[in-house]
N, C-alpha and C positions, 0 to 999 in steps of 0.2 A: 245375305247371309242367315240362315235359320235360327231359330231359337235353340236348336241342339248344338250348332255349331258357336254358340255362344259360350255353352260349358263344356265342348271338347276341349281338352289339353292340346294345344298346338305342339307339333313336334318340328323339329329344326334338323337337319343334316349337314352339319358344318364341314367342310373341307377337311378341315385341321383338326378340330375337338372331336369330331364325331357325332353321334346322335344327340340330341338334346330336347329334355320336354320342360314344357313350361307351366309355371303354377306361382302364383301370389307374387308377380313382377320381378321374377327370377327364372333363369333357365338351368336345368338340373342335369345332372347324367352320373351314374356311377361306374361308367367305364370310357371316361374321357381320355384323350391322349394331349398331356401339357408336361411341359419340363423335362422332356425327354422318356417319358413313362406312359405306359397306358393302363387302363383300367385304374384313373384315379377318379374318385367322387369329386365332380366340380359343380359348385353355386356360382353362378355370375349373373348380375342384374341385366334387365332389358324390359322392352315391350312384347305384346303378343306376336308382333311382326320380327322382331330381332334383337339381336344382344346389343346392350347398350356400347354405343362407339368408344365412350371414354371407359368404360370397364373393360372393353376389349383392349383397348391400347395399354391400358395399365398390367392386365396380364401378359401381353407381349413383350412388354417393356421389362418387367421382373423375370420372363423366360430368358431374355438377352442378358440381362444382369445376372442371371443364376449361380456363375461362378464366384463373384464377389459375394452374393448374399451367403452362399454356403462357407465361402471363409469368414464371415462374420460371425455364422452360425457356430462354427468349430468349436471355440472356448466354452459355450454355451452346452455343446453335446459332451464336451470334455465332462463340466462340471456335474451333468446329469449322469452321466457313466461311472463316475470316480466311486460313488458308495457301493455300486454293483460289483467292480472290481475289487473294493477293499473288503468285501462281504461273500466273496465267491463261493465259500465253504458252507453257506447257508442257501444257495440255489440250487436250481434243479441241474441235473448232468448238463441236459443242453446248453442252457446259459453258460456253465463253466468251460464249456467247448468254445463257443463264442467266444467269452473273455480270454481264454487262451490263445485264441487267433489274433488277439487284439496287440499290436506291437507299438505301432504309432497312432497319434490323435488320427491323421488320414485314414487308418485302417477301420474308424467307425463307420464311413461312409460305406461300407461292404456290408453292413448288417444293420442298415436303414432303409424304410421303403416309405416313400412318398405315397399317402392314401387318400389324401383330401387337400382341396384348393378351395378354399371361400373367397370371392371377389366381394369386396364390400364388407368386409368382416364384421360383424355385430351391427350393422347399419351405419358403418362408417365409411363413407365414401373415399377412395384412395388408399384403403387398406386391404391387405390381402393375410390370410390365414393358411398357411400350410400346416399339413399334420401329418405327422410320420409316427410308423410303428417301429420298434426295435426288437432284436433279437435276443438282446439281455434283458430287456422288461417288458415281458409279453402283458402284464395286467394294465399298460397305460398307454395312451396316445399322446404323444409330443405336441404340443402347438407351438408355431414361431408366428406371430404377427410381424408384417413387413408396413412399413409406412412411409412413404418418402426414400423408398430403396434402403432404409435401414431397418435393423431390428428393433420393433417399437416394443415387443413382449416375448417372453418365452415363459412357457408353462410345461411341466412335466408331466402333468395329465389333464388333458383336454376331453370333453364329453363328444358324443356324435352331434350334430345338427339337423339331421333328417326329420 
């Protein structure tokens, strides 16, 4: 290995997640495929040679349990959404149109996009933050931290971590 190789950011072509880049103890992508979606920003711990096996297992386990996690999230999403629906007359025309299309709690999912998955959120092994953009609240990104396959935290506004 040459000196240049020591400073070059390794790349990994993962058959499931896509192309990842390594830096500072983690693999990252801005276009990963996970949780049934494409173009998701991903951050997952590992070494220069591979994704950490426990981190991969955690991610894959949560993907298998995503239906249960979504059901747990729905009351939190409803609580986040309610003030927007109640004050629709103060929102943009586009937001009003979205709110008009939401008839039942399950309809919220049609207006939410997963944009980021952070395995080992805030340096806590075993936790994963899922970040979502919503069509009714274009100014904020919702963050849901999962630990032990349960919601540990729900935040109506999380910042970028890149």
